[in-house]
N, C-alpha and C positions, 0 to 999 in steps of 0.2 A: 505492500499499500503505499503510496504518496505522502509527505507530510506538508503542513505549511511553507517549508521552508525551500521544497521543489518550487514554489513557484514568488515569484516576485509580489510586494505588499499591493504596490499599485503599477497599472504599466503608463506607458508614455500617451499623451493622446495622439491618434493617428491620425497622421494628417497626410495626404497623397492626391493623385490626381482624380481619382473617385467622389473625395471630400471637397475639393475645390471646384469640380463638376454639378456637384449637389447644391451647393450655395448659390451656383448660376442657374442650375436650372429651377431654384425657388423661383428666383427673380421673373421667371420666363414661364415656367408651366403651374397656374395653380396647383397647390397642394404637394408640388413638386416632382409627381409621379404619376403614371396616368390611373393604379390600383392603390386603395390606401395599406391593403396588404403588402405593397412592396416599398412602401417610405421607411427610410431608415430609422426613424423616431419611434415605429413599432418593434423595431428591437434592440437597437442602442444608438442614441442621436448623437451625431460626431462621432461615432467609431464603427459602425457598421459600414461593409466595403460598397454598397449598394451599387455598381456598375459593374459590370462582367466582361472581358474580351474573350473568355472562350469558355463553353461549358461542354462536358464528355464525361459519360457514363454517370459518376454521381461526384465528378469533380467541376471546381467551378475558380478559372485565373481573373483577378482581378484587374484594374486599368493598370496598375503598379505591377503588373506581373507574380501576385503573389496567388500562391494555388490554395486553396479550400476544398477537403470536403462537406459535402452538405450532408449533416444530417438536422435539416430543419422545415422548411416548406416545400422544399425541392421544385421548385417551376408553379408553388400553389397546390401541387395535388394533378398538374394536368400531364407531367411527363413521368406516366405508370412504367416505361417502360428503361427512363433512363434519358439523360441528355443525348442529343443530337446521336439516336439510335439509329445503327449503320443501313436497317432494313427500310424504317422509315424516310430517310434524309435522302436514300439511293431511290426509291419510287419521286421523292420530290425532285427533285434536280434533274432527274429523266422529265418527268413532266414540266419544269422551267425551261428544259433549253429545247424543248417541242413547243412552248407556248403557254401562256396560260388564261389567255383572255380573249376572248372574239366576239364575232356576232351569234357564232352556234354555241352550244352547250357542249359541256365534257362526258365521254361519257361513262367516265369514272364513278359518276353520281347514282350510275345505274348498279354499275357493281357492289356498291356500297349498299344500296337498299334492299338488294336482295341479299346481302352480308345480313342485315338490319332485320329482314324478315326472319331469316332462316335462325337467328338466335332469339325472337320472339316471336314463336307459332298463334300466338293469341294475339298479336298483330295484322294489321293487313295493308298500311299505307306508312309512308314515310314524307317528313319533308324535313328540308336541311337549310341551316343556317352559319353562322360565322363566330356568335360570341354568344353565351351562355344566358345573361341577361335578357339580349332580345330575344331568344327561344324558348325563355319563361311565360316571356309579352306572347310569344306567338301562341303557346298552347292553352294560355286564359284565354285569348282572343277566339279560339278555336272553342273552346268548352263555351263561352260565351254565346258565339254566333250558332255554336248546334243545339244550345239549347234552350236560346231565347230570355235569357236570362242575364243579370247582372249582376250579383254579390258574388263574391270568395270568402271561402272559409280559407285559412292557411294555415302553418306550423311550419317553424323555421325561417332562413335567411334565403331570398329568392331574388335579389339581385336590386336594381337601381330605379327600374322604370315604376311610371305613376300607378300603378293598378295596385301594388304593393306598399308601398311606401304612402300611398294614401290611409292607410292606417296608423302612421302616426301622427296625423289633420286631428287637432284638440277637439274634442267631444263636442266642447262652448267654443265658439266663434271669438268670444271676446276671452277668452282663456289666456292667463300667463303660461301655464304649465299643462303639459299633456296628460290627459289621463284616460286610458283604456277603458275597455270591456273588461280586463281580470284587474283592475283597480292599482295598476301601478303607473306613475307619475310620466313613466315612458315607456313604449314599446318594447323598442330595441334603441338602448342608447349608444348614439354613433350615426343614427340613421335620422337626419332631422328633415323632417319634411317644406323647408323652404321650396316655393316654385309650384308644389302639387297644387292643382285646383282643388278649392275648399268644395266646390260641388261633388267630388269624390269621396267626401266625408263618408264612414259607415258602409262604404262598399266594400272595402277589404277586412274580414275579422278574424283576431289568433286564436288561437288556442296551443295547449300545450303537449309537447309529446308525450305520450301515455297516458293523457287525461280525456278518456273518452266522455266524461263527465261534462267538459267545457264546450265539446264540440256537438252535445247533443243537445246545450241549451242555444247554442248559435243556430241550431237546426231547428228547433222549436220556434225561435223567434222569427226565422228568416229562411227557411227550406223550402218554400213555393219561390224564392228568388233566388234561390242558388245554383251557381252555376258550376262551382268546381269546390272542391276540396283537394287541394294543394298541400305538399309535402314531400320533403324526404322519408324514402322508404325505414331509412336509418341513419343517423351520424356519425354520432358520440357514445352511445348507449344501443342495448339491444331492445326490440319491441317486447312489452310485456306478453304474455301467452292470452292470442288471441285477439289482440290488441288492430292490428294491421286489416284483419280479416274482420272485424265490428267496424272499422273504417271505410271498407268496402260493401258492406252490408248496409250502412248508415246511408252511402251514396247512391247507394240502387234504390233504396225507398223511397230517400225523395227527390232522387229523377237528375241529382248532379256527377257530373265527369270528377272519376278519380283521379290525379295527375299527382304522377311518381315525379318528382326531381332529384336526379340522379346525377347532377351536375359535377359533386363533388365525393361521390361513394361508388359511382357507377366505374364498373368493371375493379374492382378492387375487392368485393366479396366474393362476387361470381364472373364470371367470364356474360355480358349483358345485363351483368347490372343486378342490385343489392337485391330486389324483388324479386329475383329468380330464384335466391335462395332461401326466402321466407314462402313462396309458392301463392303468393296474391298480385292475382293480375288487374293492373290498372288500367284506364281506357286510353290514359296516354302517359307516357313515360319521353323524359326528357332528359338527353348526352351532350355533351359538352367539352370541355377542354381535354377528358383524357379518352375521349372518341380519336382522335389525331397524334396523340403524343406531345401536345405543343401547340400545334400547329393549328389555324384556324377552321373548325369545322363541328358541325352541332347535327345534335339530330331530334326531330319528335317522332316517336313512332305511336301508332295506335287504331285503335278498331275505326274501321271504313265509315260507320253514322257518326262517327266523331273527325274523322281527318276531312271527309269530302266538305264541310262546312268552309274549307281555305276556298272552294268553286264560290260562294256565296259572300266572302268577305273579300277584304282586299290584303295580302299578303306576298310581299314581293319587293325583292330587293334586287340591283345589279350584279354584284360583288356576292351575290349567293351562287352566282353563275360561273366563280374564278374556278380553275382545274386542281389549283395545289393542296386545297382545304379535302376534297374526297379523294383523291389521291393518296396523300397522306393518312386519312381517313381508313380506304381501304386496305392499303398495307400495315397498319395498324393493327386493326381488325383480326384481320387475319394470321396474325403471327402471335395476337392473342388467345385464335380458335386451333393455333396448334401449340403452345407452350401455356401450361398452364401456370398463368402470374400469380392469380389471387393465393395458390398455395404457397409461392414463394414470397409473397408479401407477409403473409402471413406469420410464416417461418422465422423471417427474419426480423417481423416487427416485435413478435413474443420476445425472439433473444434480446433484442432493444430494452423495450421493455422489463423483462428480467435482471441485465446486467447493470441498467443504470439505476434502479431500486435498490439492489445489493450493496450498488457502492453507494447510493444516497444512506443505505442504513449501517453500512458502516461507519462513516463517518458520521451518525447523527444530524443528516440533514431533513428539515421536515418536508421530503418532497412523496407529492403523491405521483402516481402513475395511472392512467386510466384510459378509457377508450378502442378500439378495434386495434389489434394487432400493427393493422395495416395504414391507419392513423394514430400512432400514440399521443398522447398529451401528458405534457410534465408541469405540474403546478406547486409551486411552494406556498405551504400553510403557515403563514406567517404574514402577522399587521403589514410589513413590507415587502408584501411580494412579487409587486412590480418594481421594487428596486433591487429584491433577491434576485429574479429573475433575471435584469441589465445585466448585473454582474456577473451573474453563469456564462450570459453571451459572451462578455467582453474578455474574460479570461480565456474562455474555449475559442475567442480566435486567435490566443497567442500561442494556443496547440495548433492551428491551423484546420480548426472545425468550427461550421456554421452551425450554433443550436439557439434552437427558440423553444416556446413551449408547446410548438406541436411539429411532429416528423411526418410528413409522407412519404414511406416506404417507398422505393422502386425497384425494378428489376434489375438494376444496376450495382443494387446493394449486394454485399455479401457480409457474410459474419465476420469476416477480419474486416472489413470496415466497423463493426460495432466494436469488435475489440477495441480497436484503437481509440474511438470513442469514449469507452470507458476508461480505458486508460486516462484518458486525457480530463474526464470528472474525478479521476481518483488523485489528481494531481489540483484539479480546481476546488473539490467540495472541501477540502481544509480550509481555504482563504476564506470560504460560505462561513463556514461553523467559526470560524475566528470572528467575522466581522459581524455574525448573530451575537457572539457573547460580548461582545464589545461595542457593541451599538452604533458602529459606524461603517454599516450599510453602504448607503451613499457617497460617501467619504472616499470609498475606494472604489466607485465606478471612475474617479477622473473623467465625470461628464455627466450629462442629463440623465433622467430616469425615463425607461420607455413611455410612451403611450399606452395607454388600454385599449384592448379591439374591441368589437362589435364583440356585443352579448347576442345570445341565441333566446330559443325558445326549445330550444333541445339539445 
């Protein structure tokens, strides 16, 4: 085991090309980055590398040439095969060399549609997009168009579009604080409804995962106008026995469409999506980033009586017809049909959970390990949890590892990467233990504390 002496008591403030570029970015780009989850403030402000020059397998090289092994967000869960997967990259390069956009359609989308239907025999039609949030909006539009209804019950996080963020509109238009159906002062902290028309108030209603009583209350009040029940089949916990089946029954009973959001969990627990593992068939299932291993391609698969509503409403975009997305999607899906990716993710993820937990226990660190093995979470049970998380992230950078509160396991990860990560934790955790004992956690960060992330209902 390592000791506190193996790691310096303070790290020098990291100053390099990436930090300089991020300061410039914040002057030019509102928020500094296009995705909230990729702002350096979510990890270690003024110290997180922020930008990459190259990414292969599970290793990232930053703009200053420093190489890190990534056991953190790993492409925000998109690159399930690993960075620059050779099979997907080969398909993309071939497509680029032959042209990616013209007056005609790419044949790759028909191949990908056939693959998706093969994996989902309950479904009959497919529509493709390029971004997760827009594809969830597409699914909600299809549900509304096919039912002639307007309201949506939902659980969890589903993107940035108006249909979803309208749930955070205040029930009282003159209220200074947000109070939702669940009695909270804010539905999902961090998701402000600025710019959302007040006329959408009451059109999206939340319920908590594994709480059928909350969904049933929504159906009692608004079932006749309920177009869809939208939820992730799972994210960071298992459904209670009968929960998903009961949601399916409630949707049928009230005439709403059941929409499973597989944007984050899709392909990680079962090839074709988590709902196949649980044996519950939705009316629509949405897949996104993982489908093309990080290349933009998304899909709504569903039953014809819902999907054909696309002919009765307007769902169309020029860049949904470019060829790179379908080429990447077909290559990625075929590889996942050939290799048992979920088994590998589960095995390596469980090994990571065990090694980190055992190392934390050995050093008396108040760390809780949770979540599906393919998407493990690490939470410090301490009044200064955010500061402790930041200190862990900063000190793991000293050992050339990217570490955060969540890890998305990839096919490129091997047990040797976990062993190296655990060895680094063995050197870093004594610093955290000493900081807790001395009460000087923030002083050891040598920079600001990370910001809080979004909170979810599941």
